[in-house]
C-alpha positions, 0 to 999 in steps of 0.5 A, a space after each residue: 500500500 505504500 507504493 504509489 503505484 498501488 491501487 486499492 479496490 475496496 470491497 465495500 464498492 463491490 468492484 468485483 461485481 462491476 464489469 468496468 473493473 476489468 477495463 479499469 485494471 487494464 487502463 491502470 496497467 497501461 493497456 486495453 482489453 476488448 469488451 469480449 475478453 472482459 466479458 469472458 473473464 468477468 463471467 469466469 470470475 463471477 461468484 457463481 462460477 468460482 463457487 462451482 469451480 471450488 465445489 469440483 475440487 475434490 474430484 479434479 486432478 492437480 488439486 492439493 488438500 491440506 492434510 490437517 484442515 482438509 481444505 483444497 487448493 488449486 495451485 493453478 488459480 490459487 482458488 482455495 476452499 475458503 474462497 467459497 461460501 462467503 456471506 458478502 459481509 463487509 469487514 469480515 477480514 477484521 474478525 479473521 485477523 488478530 487485533 494487531 493485524 487488523 490495526 496494521 491493515 487499517 493504518 496502511 489503508 488510511 495512510 494510502 487514502 490520505 496520500 491520495 487526497 494530498 496528491 489529488 
C-alpha cells in the first residue's frame, strides 16, 4: 500500500461485481482489453462460477488438500476452499485477523487514502 503505484479496490464498492473493473485494471496497467475478453473473464470470475469451480475440487486432478484442515487448493488459480461460501459481509477480514493485524491493515489503508487526497 505504500507504493504509489498501488491501487486499492475496496470491497465495500463491490468492484468485483462491476464489469468496468476489468477495463479499469487494464487502463491502470497501461493497456486495453476488448469488451469480449472482459466479458469472458468477468463471467469466469463471477461468484457463481468460482463457487462451482471450488465445489469440483475434490474430484479434479492437480488439486492439493491440506492434510490437517482438509481444505483444497488449486495451485493453478490459487482458488482455495475458503474462497467459497462467503456471506458478502463487509469487514469480515477484521474478525479473521488478530487485533494487531487488523490495526496494521487499517493504518496502511488510511495512510494510502490520505496520500491520495494530498496528491489529488
